[in-house]
N, C-alpha and C positions, 0 to 999 in steps of 0.2 A: 452797781457801784459797791466797792468794798471799802470798809473803814480801815484806816491804818492805826496800828497800835505800837506804842513805844515800850520796849522792854529794857531793863537795866541789869547789867551783870557786874558784880564787884568781886575782887579777889586780891590776894597778895601772891606774888610769885617769888620764889627763893631759889637762887642758883639754877635758873631755867631760862628757856627761850620760848616765846609765844609768837605766832604769826596770826594777824588779824586780816580778814578778807584776802585769802590766798590769791595770788596772781591769776587773773583771767576768770575767776569764778565768783568772787565777792559773796560766797555762800553764806557768810554770817550777817550780811546786810548791816554792818556797823556804820552808823552815821556820825557818831561822836565817840572819841576815845581820849581819856585822860590818864596820864601815867605820872607817878610821883615816886622818886627814889627815896625810900625811907632810910636805908643805910647801905654802906658798902659802895660798890661800883655798879653802874648800869648804863646802857646805851640803847639807841633805837635807830632805825632807818626806814625810809619809804622806798618801796621797790618800783621805781619808775625810771627806766633808763632814758636819759635825755641825750640821745645820740647827736643831734645837731650842735650840742655844746662841745663836741670834740672828745677825744680819748680821755682826757683828764677828768671830765665830769660826766661821761656817759654812764658809768656804773655808780649806783648809789653808795654812799659812804655812811658809816655810823656817826652819830652825834652823841657825845657823852652827856649823861644826865648829872645834875648837881643835887645833892641831898636837900630836900625841903623846897625845891623849885619845880613845881609840876609843869607839865606840858600838856596842852589840850589841842586835839585835832577835831575840826568840825566841818561837815559837808554842808551843802545848802538844804539838807533835809529832804531832797527829792531823789538823791543818788547816794549810794554807799561810798565810803572812803576807799581809796586804793589800798594796796597792801602795805601794812606797817608791821615791822618786826621789832619786838621788845626783847632785850637780852640782858640778863644779870648773871650769866654763868661765871663771871669773874669773882663772884662772892658778894652778891647784893640782894636786897629785898625791894621789890617795886610794887606799889599799890596800883591797881588797875580798875578803872570804871569805864565800861563800854555801854553805849546805848545802841539798841538795835531797833530797826523798823520792821514791822510785820503787818500782816493783814488779818483781820478778824473774820 
């Protein structure tokens, strides 16, 4: 039996895009992700095509962030989150806190 360990990563991104748990791989094993727009403009989306909802909703769409109103995604701590893309290339600064699960 292996022990699980939680690791935390923090950073600020400026005028950039980051992808967490890339589609199909989940190589980062992120189980919790908090994003907070510090200034400017920023947005995010989850990369899960929901084809049964029809053409209008099959492709993921961006959701705009509001300065000072953080968003947190949490799994059930047994499985990583799906793909989440954080984008502030339009001139923003986003604070990011990611929690990763690993094995000792």
